[in-house]
N, C-alpha and C positions, 0 to 999 in steps of 0.2 A: 540313464536315469530310469528307475523303475516307476512306471505310470500306474500300472494295474493295482487296484485295491479291491479285489473281488468284484470288479465292475463287469457287467454283462455287455457293456458298450465299448469294449476296447478298440474295435475297428473305428468307431466314430472318434474316440479319443485320439487314436494314432493319427487319424486324418487331420484333426485340428492342430495337434502338435507339429506335424509335418508342415502344415501351412504357416504356422508361426515361425518355425525354424528356417524355412526356405524363403520367406518373404524378404525381398531385397529392400533394405533401408539405407539411404545414402547418409554417411556420417556428416554431421554439421560442420560447416567451415566457419572460421572466425568472422564476426560481424563488427561494424563500427557502431558506436552507441546511438547514432542518429539514423540508423538504417531500419527498414521494415524487414523483420526477420521471419515473418510467417510464410510457410510454404504449404500449399494444399496438395493432397494426393487422393484422387478418386479411388485408386486401388486400395490404399490403406483404409479409407472410409468403408469400402465394401467389405474388406476382410473383417474389420471390427464388427460391422453390422451383421455379417453372415455367421460369425462365430459366437458373438455375445447374445445369443437367443436365450430365452428363459431356461430352456432345457440345458443348454451348454453352460450357462452361468451356474446352474445348480450342480452340474458335474464338477465345475471348477471349485465350488465351495466344499464339495464332499471328497475331493480327490487331492490330497496334499501334493502329489507329484505333478498333477496338472496345474495346480495353483502355482507351484514353483516355476513351471514353464511359462505361465502367464506373466509372472513377475519378471522373468528374463525378457519376455517380449516388451514389457513396459520399460525396462532398462534400455533396450535397443531403440525404442521410440524416443526415449529421453535424450539420448546422445545423437539423434538423427536430425535431418533437416525438417522433419515432420513432428517435432516435439509437442506441438499444440494439440495433437490427437490424444495426449495423455488424459486430458480432461474428459473427453468422450468416453474413453475406456473406463476410467474410474467412476464417473457418474453413472454409467450404465449399470454397474454392479450395485452401487449404493442406492440407486433409485428403485431397485427391485422391491417388491412387496414381500418377498421371501426372506425371513430373518437369517437363514444360513447364508444366503447370497450377500445380504447387507454386511454380515460379519466378515465374509471374505473380502468384500470391497474395502472395508475399513482397514483390514490388514494390509491390503495392497496400497492403500493411501499412505499408511505409515512407512511402508517399504519405499514408496516413491519419494517421500520427503527425506528418507534416509539417503537416497541417491544425491540429494542436494546438500547433505551435511547435517541435517537435523537429527538429534537424538530423540528417543521416544519422549523424554521429559520436555524437551523443547517443542516437539510437535503438539504435546498436550497443552502447553502454554499458548502456542499459536492458535489452536482451536478455541481455547478459552477467550482469547482476545478477539477472535473473529466473532464469537458470541456477543461479547460486550459491545462490539463495534457495528452491530447490524440491528435492524428493527426487530424488536421482540426476540432477540437472540437468546437471552437467558431462559426463555421458555421452551426452547427447542431441545429435543433429544439429541444425543451425541451424533448419531448418524445424520440427522437433519441439519445440525450445525455444520458438520463437515461438508455436506452436500451444498448448502447455501454458501459456505465459504469458497468452495471450488467454483461454483457458478459465478460468484461476484469477483473473486480475486485470482482465480486460476489462470486466466488469460494473461494478466499483467505479470504474474509470477513466472510463468513459463517463458514469456518474452524476455524477462530479465535473465533467466537461466540460459536462454538461447544466445544472449549476448556474452555471458560469462558464467560458466558452470560453477555452482556454489555461490553465485552472486547474491541471491536472495537471502541465503543464510548469513552472509557477511553483513548485509543491511540489517538483518534482525539482531545480530550480535552487537553491531557497532551503534545502531541508532534505535533499536527497538521496533523497527518497521514490521508490521504484520498485515495491516489492512491495505493491501497493494492497490486495490481499485481506486483508492483516493488519489493516486498519482498517475495511474496508467503505467504501462511499460516504459514509455519514453521518459517520463520523469524519474523513474527508478534507475534507468540505465544512465541518465545524465548524472545523477547523484553518485552512482557507483563509479562512473568513468573518471570523475574529478575528485573523488574522496581523499586522494593522497596529495592533491594540489593545495598547498598551504598559503598560497599568495593571492588566490582569487577572493573577491567579494562574494558574499553569499546571502541567500534568502534563508533565514532560520525559521522553519515552520514548526511550531510547538503544537502537536496534534494530540488532543485528548483521546485516550483509547476508547472511552465510552461514547457511544452514539446511538441512543435509544430509538431515534427516528430514521436512522440510515441516511442522514442529511449529507454525509460526505461520500456516500457510495456512488461514484460515477460522474460528478460534475466536472472533474478535471480542471478545476480553477488554478491549481498550483502549476500544473504542466503548461497550461495556456500562458500563465504569467512568465514562467521560465523561458518559454520559446520567444515570447515577445521581448524579453530582456536580452535575448541573444540573436539579433538579426544579422543578416549579411554574413552567413557562415562561410561563404566562399571567398571572403576578403581576409587576407592575412592580418592577424592581430586582433580580429574582432570575433573570432569563433568561440571565445570563452570569456565573455565579460563577467557573467554572474552564474553561479551554480546554486543548486538546492541542497540544503542539509536539513531534512525533515527528521524530527524525533517523535516517537509515540510514547506517551507516558500515562500511567493510570493513577498516580498519586504524587504527593509532594516530594517524597524521597526519590522516586525514579526521576522526576523532573530535575532535581538537584544533581543527581548522579550524571545524567546525560548532558546537562549543561556544563558541568565540570569537565567532562571528557571533550566536549566541543572546544571549550576554552583552552584546555591543555594542548590540544592538537593543532588548532588553527590560530590561536593567539588573539591579540587585541586589534581593534579597528578593522574588522573583517565583515561584520554584519551590516548590510545596507538596508535590509527590510526584515521586519518580523511579521509572521503570519500566525495568529493565535486562533485555533479552533477549539470550541468546547460549548456544550449547551449551557445556557446562562440566563441570568436576569440582570437587574440593575446593579447588583451588589457582589455577585460571585460567579465564577466559571467552574463547571464540573469537569473533572478529569477522568474519573472512572465511572462506576455505577452510581455513585452518589450515596453510598450506604455508610461511608466513614467520613469523619471530619477532614482527614488529610487528603481526601479526594477533591476538595474544593480549593479555589483560589479567590481570596478577597484582595482588596487593594493593600491591606496590611501584609498579607502573605506575599504579594508581588514585591513589596518593598523589602521584606525580611529575606526572601529567597533570591533577591536580585534577578528576577525573571527577565528583565529587559536590560541587564548588563550595565546599570548605572555605576556600580562600584568596580566591576571587572573591566569596564571600558572595552567590551568586546565589539561594540558597534562603532560605526563612523559617526562623525558629528551630524546632528540633526537627521536621525534615521526615520524611515517610514514604518508605521505599525498598522497592520490591517487586522481588524477584529472580525473574525468569522464567528461571532458569538452574539446571540440575540439580546437586544435591549441594553447592551453595554454603552451605547451612545447616550443614555440618560444621565450617567454619572461617571462610570469608570473611565470612559474615553478622555474626559477632561482631566481626571486625576492622573492617568497614565501619561498623557501628553505633557502635563506640567512636570511630572516626576522625571521623565526621560528627556525632556526638551525635544520632543519628536512631533511629527505630523501623524495624526491618528485618524483613521477612518473607522466608523462604527455605526451599526443600525440602532435606531431608537426603539424598536420593537422586534417581534419575531420576524425573521427575514433570512434570506440566503443571498449569497453573492452571485450575481448573474455574469458579470465579467469585470476584469480589471483593465482599465484603459492606460495605455502607455504612449509616450511620445515616439515619433518616427524619426529618431536620430541615430547616428552611429553608435552612441552609447545611450540607450533609452532611459527614460525616467518614468516613474508612475505619476500619472496626472489625474487619476480619478478611480474610484471604486463604485460600481453600480450595483446596488442592492435591490432586492425585490420589493422592499418597503422603504419608507423614508429613513434617511441617515444623516449623520453630521460629520463635519471635518473640524478637528481641533489642531492648532499649531502652537506648540509651546504653552499650552494651557488656555489659549484663547480660541473662542469659536470663530471660525472663518467662513463656514458655509453650512447651510441646511439644505439637503438635497431632496427634492421631490421626485420620488421614484416614478411617478406617472409620466414624467418627461422622457423616460427611456423605454 
């Protein structure tokens, strides 16, 4: 490959390329969904730090041959035991104050997601949904949105890819999942591992794409619940009681589409628990940015769209519904509980979920949801408990 582009630094360039080409990277071996797939390498860390100096990054941005070689290195890292270093390599370029280097970093970002199966259009959509799903995201420039997205979601995405190459793209296509940090790698790997199992009960997480405060970036509530619902994994027959099927939606049309796909694939009487996340008040839940009417859900919309499967009968008898939506305990929780004949947990004001308590049985059950502020529990439309958050 021709590297020189009238550069006066060919010796330095050749040295960098030789280091990249000859650096030994062990190819990744298959992992189980519940394994820790991260591998550290001090040598790779030093290589990236020594070669991604401001001077070298500027050469990468200005020399198309060198940039191609850098992308080849990224590909080798992607398929190696040390794929978590992709984030360091990409962020180093995108963090640069030099506009040429930033541009080169963004090009490498698109190339890297191409390794995972994303088209350019799909990657654009991914970045848009990252923006909508992070604090003040819509006010960020493209490179800042990409950088924030990589910092928040990169670790979980790469862990998913480490388990199964192209796995994150499959979750994106099948379920609309973009904001990976909401579930961490373990939650995504579990969803991916059992997505073809049509006999399991599952937690259906309906996740609004919009999250203007970044409330769902990092709490890991769903992954904690998933693991608590699947104890004793060393005991035969108990290793897969319940799985997670999270969908991310930005408006009513997408919600309807993804719900139909779940119903068609998994059938009736499979949802044991619903988890609904979205910014809200007493009367409606916001799915997207909240700039269009079809980005909201009122109780009338919930009935009309059959959000909780009353007509489709996708859920078991007397399911559990967890509202991760502020103030829905004032009115909507009672209405939903009566409509679905379900047990509903909901906060009565602005709040977040601290943890979800489960029984310690062979087949666990949810016994409580602890919010940061007061909450209520309704069962089949009747108020059964008012929870004082100060007790927890």
